[in-house]
PyMOL Python script that loads the backbone (N, CA, C, O; Angstrom):
from pymol import cmd

cmd.read_pdbstr("""\
ATOM      1  N   MET A   1     102.674  97.702  11.878  1.00  0.00           N
ATOM      2  CA  MET A   1     103.581  97.897  12.988  1.00  0.00           C
ATOM      3  C   MET A   1     104.645  96.815  12.889  1.00  0.00           C
ATOM      4  O   MET A   1     104.344  95.644  12.656  1.00  0.00           O
ATOM      5  N   ILE A   2     105.871  97.220  13.068  1.00  0.00           N
ATOM      6  CA  ILE A   2     106.986  96.269  12.968  1.00  0.00           C
ATOM      7  C   ILE A   2     107.594  96.041  14.347  1.00  0.00           C
ATOM      8  O   ILE A   2     107.302  96.771  15.294  1.00  0.00           O
ATOM      9  N   ASP A   3     108.440  95.021  14.449  1.00  0.00           N
ATOM     10  CA  ASP A   3     109.036  94.658  15.729  1.00  0.00           C
ATOM     11  C   ASP A   3     109.778  95.817  16.384  1.00  0.00           C
ATOM     12  O   ASP A   3     109.721  95.980  17.603  1.00  0.00           O
ATOM     13  N   GLU A   4     110.468  96.616  15.591  1.00  0.00           N
ATOM     14  CA  GLU A   4     111.209  97.743  16.155  1.00  0.00           C
ATOM     15  C   GLU A   4     110.265  98.752  16.805  1.00  0.00           C
ATOM     16  O   GLU A   4     110.586  99.342  17.837  1.00  0.00           O
ATOM     17  N   GLU A   5     109.106  98.941  16.193  1.00  0.00           N
ATOM     18  CA  GLU A   5     108.106  99.851  16.767  1.00  0.00           C
ATOM     19  C   GLU A   5     107.533  99.281  18.067  1.00  0.00           C
ATOM     20  O   GLU A   5     107.282 100.023  19.016  1.00  0.00           O
ATOM     21  N   LEU A   6     107.330  97.969  18.104  1.00  0.00           N
ATOM     22  CA  LEU A   6     106.879  97.338  19.347  1.00  0.00           C
ATOM     23  C   LEU A   6     107.921  97.513  20.439  1.00  0.00           C
ATOM     24  O   LEU A   6     107.585  97.812  21.585  1.00  0.00           O
ATOM     25  N   ASP A   7     109.184  97.326  20.085  1.00  0.00           N
ATOM     26  CA  ASP A   7     110.259  97.482  21.063  1.00  0.00           C
ATOM     27  C   ASP A   7     110.284  98.892  21.636  1.00  0.00           C
ATOM     28  O   ASP A   7     110.617  99.080  22.806  1.00  0.00           O
ATOM     29  N   GLU A   8     109.939  99.871  20.833  1.00  0.00           N
ATOM     30  CA  GLU A   8     109.895 101.262  21.283  1.00  0.00           C
ATOM     31  C   GLU A   8     108.644 101.537  22.120  1.00  0.00           C
ATOM     32  O   GLU A   8     108.677 102.339  23.053  1.00  0.00           O
ATOM     33  N   LEU A   9     107.557 100.876  21.783  1.00  0.00           N
ATOM     34  CA  LEU A   9     106.283 101.115  22.445  1.00  0.00           C
ATOM     35  C   LEU A   9     106.197 100.479  23.835  1.00  0.00           C
ATOM     36  O   LEU A   9     105.555 101.036  24.726  1.00  0.00           O
ATOM     37  N   VAL A  10     106.826  99.334  24.029  1.00  0.00           N
ATOM     38  CA  VAL A  10     106.730  98.603  25.305  1.00  0.00           C
ATOM     39  C   VAL A  10     107.146  99.464  26.497  1.00  0.00           C
ATOM     40  O   VAL A  10     106.381  99.544  27.458  1.00  0.00           O
ATOM     41  N   PRO A  11     108.318 100.116  26.490  1.00  0.00           N
ATOM     42  CA  PRO A  11     108.685 100.937  27.650  1.00  0.00           C
ATOM     43  C   PRO A  11     107.694 102.066  27.923  1.00  0.00           C
ATOM     44  O   PRO A  11     107.472 102.430  29.078  1.00  0.00           O
ATOM     45  N   ALA A  12     107.100 102.621  26.871  1.00  0.00           N
ATOM     46  CA  ALA A  12     106.123 103.695  27.051  1.00  0.00           C
ATOM     47  C   ALA A  12     104.861 103.166  27.729  1.00  0.00           C
ATOM     48  O   ALA A  12     104.312 103.828  28.609  1.00  0.00           O
ATOM     49  N   VAL A  13     104.401 101.992  27.335  1.00  0.00           N
ATOM     50  CA  VAL A  13     103.217 101.391  27.948  1.00  0.00           C
ATOM     51  C   VAL A  13     103.496 101.062  29.404  1.00  0.00           C
ATOM     52  O   VAL A  13     102.676 101.345  30.277  1.00  0.00           O
ATOM     53  N   VAL A  14     104.651 100.466  29.667  1.00  0.00           N
ATOM     54  CA  VAL A  14     105.041 100.116  31.038  1.00  0.00           C
ATOM     55  C   VAL A  14     105.100 101.374  31.908  1.00  0.00           C
ATOM     56  O   VAL A  14     104.611 101.369  33.038  1.00  0.00           O
ATOM     57  N   ALA A  15     105.686 102.432  31.395  1.00  0.00           N
ATOM     58  CA  ALA A  15     105.788 103.683  32.158  1.00  0.00           C
ATOM     59  C   ALA A  15     104.412 104.305  32.382  1.00  0.00           C
ATOM     60  O   ALA A  15     104.108 104.755  33.487  1.00  0.00           O
ATOM     61  N   ASP A  16     103.581 104.331  31.343  1.00  0.00           N
ATOM     62  CA  ASP A  16     102.248 104.925  31.468  1.00  0.00           C
ATOM     63  C   ASP A  16     101.382 104.185  32.481  1.00  0.00           C
ATOM     64  O   ASP A  16     100.564 104.799  33.167  1.00  0.00           O
ATOM     65  N   LEU A  17     101.557 102.877  32.578  1.00  0.00           N
ATOM     66  CA  LEU A  17     100.767 102.088  33.520  1.00  0.00           C
ATOM     67  C   LEU A  17     101.442 101.970  34.886  1.00  0.00           C
ATOM     68  O   LEU A  17     100.857 101.415  35.816  1.00  0.00           O
ATOM     69  N   GLY A  18     102.665 102.484  35.017  1.00  0.00           N
ATOM     70  CA  GLY A  18     103.373 102.416  36.292  1.00  0.00           C
ATOM     71  C   GLY A  18     103.650 100.988  36.710  1.00  0.00           C
ATOM     72  O   GLY A  18     103.474 100.642  37.878  1.00  0.00           O
ATOM     73  N   ILE A  19     104.082 100.150  35.776  1.00  0.00           N
ATOM     74  CA  ILE A  19     104.309  98.734  36.060  1.00  0.00           C
ATOM     75  C   ILE A  19     105.719  98.538  36.608  1.00  0.00           C
ATOM     76  O   ILE A  19     106.698  98.982  36.009  1.00  0.00           O
ATOM     77  N   ASP A  20     105.808  97.859  37.768  1.00  0.00           N
ATOM     78  CA  ASP A  20     107.116  97.576  38.350  1.00  0.00           C
ATOM     79  C   ASP A  20     107.606  96.191  37.908  1.00  0.00           C
ATOM     80  O   ASP A  20     106.934  95.509  37.134  1.00  0.00           O
ATOM     81  N   ALA A  21     108.775  95.783  38.401  1.00  0.00           N
ATOM     82  CA  ALA A  21     109.390  94.520  37.989  1.00  0.00           C
ATOM     83  C   ALA A  21     108.546  93.300  38.354  1.00  0.00           C
ATOM     84  O   ALA A  21     108.687  92.244  37.737  1.00  0.00           O
ATOM     85  N   ASP A  22     107.681  93.435  39.342  1.00  0.00           N
ATOM     86  CA  ASP A  22     106.817  92.321  39.760  1.00  0.00           C
ATOM     87  C   ASP A  22     105.493  92.291  38.999  1.00  0.00           C
ATOM     88  O   ASP A  22     104.670  91.406  39.233  1.00  0.00           O
ATOM     89  N   GLY A  23     105.276  93.252  38.086  1.00  0.00           N
ATOM     90  CA  GLY A  23     104.059  93.293  37.297  1.00  0.00           C
ATOM     91  C   GLY A  23     102.925  94.060  37.946  1.00  0.00           C
ATOM     92  O   GLY A  23     101.790  94.008  37.471  1.00  0.00           O
ATOM     93  N   HIS A  24     103.218  94.776  39.034  1.00  0.00           N
ATOM     94  CA  HIS A  24     102.187  95.563  39.715  1.00  0.00           C
ATOM     95  C   HIS A  24     102.089  96.938  39.060  1.00  0.00           C
ATOM     96  O   HIS A  24     103.093  97.620  38.857  1.00  0.00           O
ATOM     97  N   SER A  25     100.860  97.329  38.734  1.00  0.00           N
ATOM     98  CA  SER A  25     100.606  98.641  38.136  1.00  0.00           C
ATOM     99  C   SER A  25     100.104  99.594  39.211  1.00  0.00           C
ATOM    100  O   SER A  25      99.107  99.320  39.879  1.00  0.00           O
ATOM    101  N   THR A  26     100.799 100.713  39.374  1.00  0.00           N
ATOM    102  CA  THR A  26     100.350 101.721  40.331  1.00  0.00           C
ATOM    103  C   THR A  26      99.119 102.460  39.820  1.00  0.00           C
ATOM    104  O   THR A  26      98.384 103.050  40.613  1.00  0.00           O
ATOM    105  N   VAL A  27      98.883 102.437  38.521  1.00  0.00           N
ATOM    106  CA  VAL A  27      97.738 103.121  37.936  1.00  0.00           C
ATOM    107  C   VAL A  27      96.433 102.383  38.245  1.00  0.00           C
ATOM    108  O   VAL A  27      95.437 103.006  38.612  1.00  0.00           O
ATOM    109  N   VAL A  28      96.440 101.063  38.096  1.00  0.00           N
ATOM    110  CA  VAL A  28      95.215 100.295  38.335  1.00  0.00           C
ATOM    111  C   VAL A  28      95.207  99.611  39.697  1.00  0.00           C
ATOM    112  O   VAL A  28      94.189  99.053  40.107  1.00  0.00           O
ATOM    113  N   GLY A  29      96.334  99.652  40.397  1.00  0.00           N
ATOM    114  CA  GLY A  29      96.394  99.116  41.750  1.00  0.00           C
ATOM    115  C   GLY A  29      96.360  97.605  41.848  1.00  0.00           C
ATOM    116  O   GLY A  29      95.879  97.056  42.839  1.00  0.00           O
ATOM    117  N   ARG A  30      96.862  96.931  40.836  1.00  0.00           N
ATOM    118  CA  ARG A  30      96.916  95.466  40.873  1.00  0.00           C
ATOM    119  C   ARG A  30      97.947  94.975  39.875  1.00  0.00           C
ATOM    120  O   ARG A  30      98.487  95.759  39.094  1.00  0.00           O
ATOM    121  N   ASN A  31      98.221  93.675  39.901  1.00  0.00           N
ATOM    122  CA  ASN A  31      99.148  93.097  38.934  1.00  0.00           C
ATOM    123  C   ASN A  31      98.480  93.044  37.562  1.00  0.00           C
ATOM    124  O   ASN A  31      97.285  92.775  37.445  1.00  0.00           O
ATOM    125  N   VAL A  32      99.267  93.301  36.544  1.00  0.00           N
ATOM    126  CA  VAL A  32      98.766  93.289  35.170  1.00  0.00           C
ATOM    127  C   VAL A  32      99.718  92.517  34.271  1.00  0.00           C
ATOM    128  O   VAL A  32     100.894  92.338  34.590  1.00  0.00           O
ATOM    129  N   THR A  33      99.197  92.071  33.163  1.00  0.00           N
ATOM    130  CA  THR A  33     100.000  91.450  32.117  1.00  0.00           C
ATOM    131  C   THR A  33      99.749  92.241  30.842  1.00  0.00           C
ATOM    132  O   THR A  33      98.602  92.491  30.469  1.00  0.00           O
ATOM    133  N   VAL A  34     100.822  92.631  30.183  1.00  0.00           N
ATOM    134  CA  VAL A  34     100.709  93.391  28.946  1.00  0.00           C
ATOM    135  C   VAL A  34     101.238  92.531  27.812  1.00  0.00           C
ATOM    136  O   VAL A  34     102.348  92.004  27.886  1.00  0.00           O
ATOM    137  N   GLY A  35     100.444  92.393  26.774  1.00  0.00           N
ATOM    138  CA  GLY A  35     100.867  91.656  25.588  1.00  0.00           C
ATOM    139  C   GLY A  35     100.706  92.529  24.359  1.00  0.00           C
ATOM    140  O   GLY A  35      99.623  93.052  24.097  1.00  0.00           O
ATOM    141  N   LEU A  36     101.758  92.683  23.623  1.00  0.00           N
ATOM    142  CA  LEU A  36     101.708  93.463  22.388  1.00  0.00           C
ATOM    143  C   LEU A  36     102.071  92.547  21.227  1.00  0.00           C
ATOM    144  O   LEU A  36     102.914  91.658  21.354  1.00  0.00           O
ATOM    145  N   ARG A  37     101.432  92.777  20.118  1.00  0.00           N
ATOM    146  CA  ARG A  37     101.756  92.007  18.925  1.00  0.00           C
ATOM    147  C   ARG A  37     101.731  92.922  17.722  1.00  0.00           C
ATOM    148  O   ARG A  37     101.050  93.948  17.711  1.00  0.00           O
ATOM    149  N   ALA A  38     102.468  92.543  16.736  1.00  0.00           N
ATOM    150  CA  ALA A  38     102.492  93.328  15.496  1.00  0.00           C
ATOM    151  C   ALA A  38     101.137  93.232  14.807  1.00  0.00           C
ATOM    152  O   ALA A  38     100.497  92.180  14.814  1.00  0.00           O
ATOM    153  N   ILE A  39     100.710  94.335  14.215  1.00  0.00           N
ATOM    154  CA  ILE A  39      99.462  94.351  13.450  1.00  0.00           C
ATOM    155  C   ILE A  39      99.754  94.894  12.063  1.00  0.00           C
ATOM    156  O   ILE A  39     100.727  95.617  11.847  1.00  0.00           O
ATOM    157  N   SER A  40      98.904  94.534  11.149  1.00  0.00           N
ATOM    158  CA  SER A  40      99.044  95.026   9.790  1.00  0.00           C
ATOM    159  C   SER A  40      98.326  96.357   9.664  1.00  0.00           C
ATOM    160  O   SER A  40      97.138  96.457   9.971  1.00  0.00           O
ATOM    161  N   SER A  41      99.029  97.363   9.220  1.00  0.00           N
ATOM    162  CA  SER A  41      98.393  98.666   9.026  1.00  0.00           C
ATOM    163  C   SER A  41      97.513  98.678   7.776  1.00  0.00           C
ATOM    164  O   SER A  41      96.780  99.637   7.533  1.00  0.00           O
ATOM    165  N   GLU A  42      97.590  97.616   6.992  1.00  0.00           N
ATOM    166  CA  GLU A  42      96.815  97.504   5.763  1.00  0.00           C
ATOM    167  C   GLU A  42      95.383  97.010   6.020  1.00  0.00           C
ATOM    168  O   GLU A  42      94.491  97.238   5.204  1.00  0.00           O
ATOM    169  N   SER A  43      95.173  96.344   7.139  1.00  0.00           N
ATOM    170  CA  SER A  43      93.894  95.695   7.407  1.00  0.00           C
ATOM    171  C   SER A  43      92.885  96.679   7.991  1.00  0.00           C
ATOM    172  O   SER A  43      93.205  97.390   8.943  1.00  0.00           O
ATOM    173  N   PRO A  44      91.673  96.735   7.441  1.00  0.00           N
ATOM    174  CA  PRO A  44      90.648  97.637   7.971  1.00  0.00           C
ATOM    175  C   PRO A  44      90.264  97.292   9.416  1.00  0.00           C
ATOM    176  O   PRO A  44      89.868  98.170  10.182  1.00  0.00           O
ATOM    177  N   GLU A  45      90.384  96.011   9.785  1.00  0.00           N
ATOM    178  CA  GLU A  45      90.027  95.592  11.136  1.00  0.00           C
ATOM    179  C   GLU A  45      90.940  96.204  12.193  1.00  0.00           C
ATOM    180  O   GLU A  45      90.560  96.274  13.362  1.00  0.00           O
ATOM    181  N   THR A  46      92.113  96.640  11.815  1.00  0.00           N
ATOM    182  CA  THR A  46      93.071  97.170  12.785  1.00  0.00           C
ATOM    183  C   THR A  46      93.178  98.693  12.744  1.00  0.00           C
ATOM    184  O   THR A  46      94.093  99.263  13.337  1.00  0.00           O
ATOM    185  N   SER A  47      92.260  99.350  12.054  1.00  0.00           N
ATOM    186  CA  SER A  47      92.362 100.806  11.903  1.00  0.00           C
ATOM    187  C   SER A  47      92.289 101.529  13.248  1.00  0.00           C
ATOM    188  O   SER A  47      92.936 102.562  13.421  1.00  0.00           O
ATOM    189  N   PHE A  48      91.514 101.008  14.201  1.00  0.00           N
ATOM    190  CA  PHE A  48      91.443 101.642  15.515  1.00  0.00           C
ATOM    191  C   PHE A  48      92.792 101.567  16.214  1.00  0.00           C
ATOM    192  O   PHE A  48      93.240 102.546  16.810  1.00  0.00           O
ATOM    193  N   TYR A  49      93.439 100.410  16.142  1.00  0.00           N
ATOM    194  CA  TYR A  49      94.746 100.260  16.771  1.00  0.00           C
ATOM    195  C   TYR A  49      95.771 101.174  16.112  1.00  0.00           C
ATOM    196  O   TYR A  49      96.620 101.756  16.787  1.00  0.00           O
ATOM    197  N   GLN A  50      95.687 101.295  14.809  1.00  0.00           N
ATOM    198  CA  GLN A  50      96.611 102.185  14.107  1.00  0.00           C
ATOM    199  C   GLN A  50      96.396 103.620  14.561  1.00  0.00           C
ATOM    200  O   GLN A  50      97.352 104.387  14.678  1.00  0.00           O
ATOM    201  N   HIS A  51      95.149 103.985  14.816  1.00  0.00           N
ATOM    202  CA  HIS A  51      94.836 105.319  15.326  1.00  0.00           C
ATOM    203  C   HIS A  51      95.531 105.545  16.678  1.00  0.00           C
ATOM    204  O   HIS A  51      96.073 106.625  16.916  1.00  0.00           O
ATOM    205  N   LEU A  52      95.520 104.546  17.556  1.00  0.00           N
ATOM    206  CA  LEU A  52      96.192 104.671  18.848  1.00  0.00           C
ATOM    207  C   LEU A  52      97.699 104.832  18.683  1.00  0.00           C
ATOM    208  O   LEU A  52      98.328 105.629  19.379  1.00  0.00           O
ATOM    209  N   VAL A  53      98.265 104.076  17.763  1.00  0.00           N
ATOM    210  CA  VAL A  53      99.701 104.186  17.498  1.00  0.00           C
ATOM    211  C   VAL A  53     100.023 105.574  16.974  1.00  0.00           C
ATOM    212  O   VAL A  53     101.014 106.179  17.384  1.00  0.00           O
ATOM    213  N   ASP A  54      99.198 106.084  16.075  1.00  0.00           N
ATOM    214  CA  ASP A  54      99.415 107.424  15.526  1.00  0.00           C
ATOM    215  C   ASP A  54      99.334 108.488  16.621  1.00  0.00           C
ATOM    216  O   ASP A  54     100.117 109.438  16.622  1.00  0.00           O
ATOM    217  N   GLN A  55      98.387 108.333  17.555  1.00  0.00           N
ATOM    218  CA  GLN A  55      98.282 109.277  18.671  1.00  0.00           C
ATOM    219  C   GLN A  55      99.568 109.264  19.493  1.00  0.00           C
ATOM    220  O   GLN A  55     100.068 110.318  19.886  1.00  0.00           O
ATOM    221  N   TYR A  56     100.100 108.076  19.752  1.00  0.00           N
ATOM    222  CA  TYR A  56     101.341 107.960  20.519  1.00  0.00           C
ATOM    223  C   TYR A  56     102.482 108.656  19.785  1.00  0.00           C
ATOM    224  O   TYR A  56     103.259 109.394  20.390  1.00  0.00           O
ATOM    225  N   ARG A  57     102.575 108.421  18.504  1.00  0.00           N
ATOM    226  CA  ARG A  57     103.657 109.027  17.709  1.00  0.00           C
ATOM    227  C   ARG A  57     103.544 110.543  17.659  1.00  0.00           C
ATOM    228  O   ARG A  57     104.557 111.240  17.598  1.00  0.00           O
ATOM    229  N   ASP A  58     102.315 111.062  17.685  1.00  0.00           N
ATOM    230  CA  ASP A  58     102.083 112.499  17.549  1.00  0.00           C
ATOM    231  C   ASP A  58     102.235 113.264  18.858  1.00  0.00           C
ATOM    232  O   ASP A  58     102.125 114.491  18.865  1.00  0.00           O
ATOM    233  N   GLN A  59     102.486 112.568  19.969  1.00  0.00           N
ATOM    234  CA  GLN A  59     102.637 113.264  21.250  1.00  0.00           C
ATOM    235  C   GLN A  59     103.884 114.141  21.207  1.00  0.00           C
ATOM    236  O   GLN A  59     104.910 113.749  20.653  1.00  0.00           O
ATOM    237  N   PRO A  60     103.787 115.318  21.792  1.00  0.00           N
ATOM    238  CA  PRO A  60     104.988 116.173  21.849  1.00  0.00           C
ATOM    239  C   PRO A  60     106.040 115.534  22.759  1.00  0.00           C
ATOM    240  O   PRO A  60     105.716 114.928  23.780  1.00  0.00           O
ATOM    241  N   THR A  61     107.274 115.681  22.372  1.00  0.00           N
ATOM    242  CA  THR A  61     108.365 115.126  23.184  1.00  0.00           C
ATOM    243  C   THR A  61     108.881 116.189  24.137  1.00  0.00           C
ATOM    244  O   THR A  61     108.735 117.386  23.891  1.00  0.00           O
ATOM    245  N   ALA A  62     109.480 115.741  25.219  1.00  0.00           N
ATOM    246  CA  ALA A  62     110.032 116.662  26.219  1.00  0.00           C
ATOM    247  C   ALA A  62     111.507 116.876  25.940  1.00  0.00           C
ATOM    248  O   ALA A  62     112.359 116.455  26.722  1.00  0.00           O
ATOM    249  N   ASP A  63     111.812 117.529  24.825  1.00  0.00           N
ATOM    250  CA  ASP A  63     113.216 117.781  24.456  1.00  0.00           C
ATOM    251  C   ASP A  63     113.784 118.952  25.197  1.00  0.00           C
ATOM    252  O   ASP A  63     114.949 119.298  25.005  1.00  0.00           O
TER     253      ASP A  63
END
""", "prot")
cmd.dss("prot")
cmd.show_as("cartoon", "prot")
cmd.util.cbc("prot")
cmd.orient("prot")
């Protein structure tokens, strides 16, 4: 995962969790902190995370 992909993913995570400017999530009903970091798609330890990224990419778009 590269920085550009993280930049694209952050708004989607914020929207999915219903996070407002104060950090309150309407989904979980409390303040949350979200931290994303780049991961290596080459590492076997990160295969689960890569699976989540692939699921996000494969979602149908509302064109």
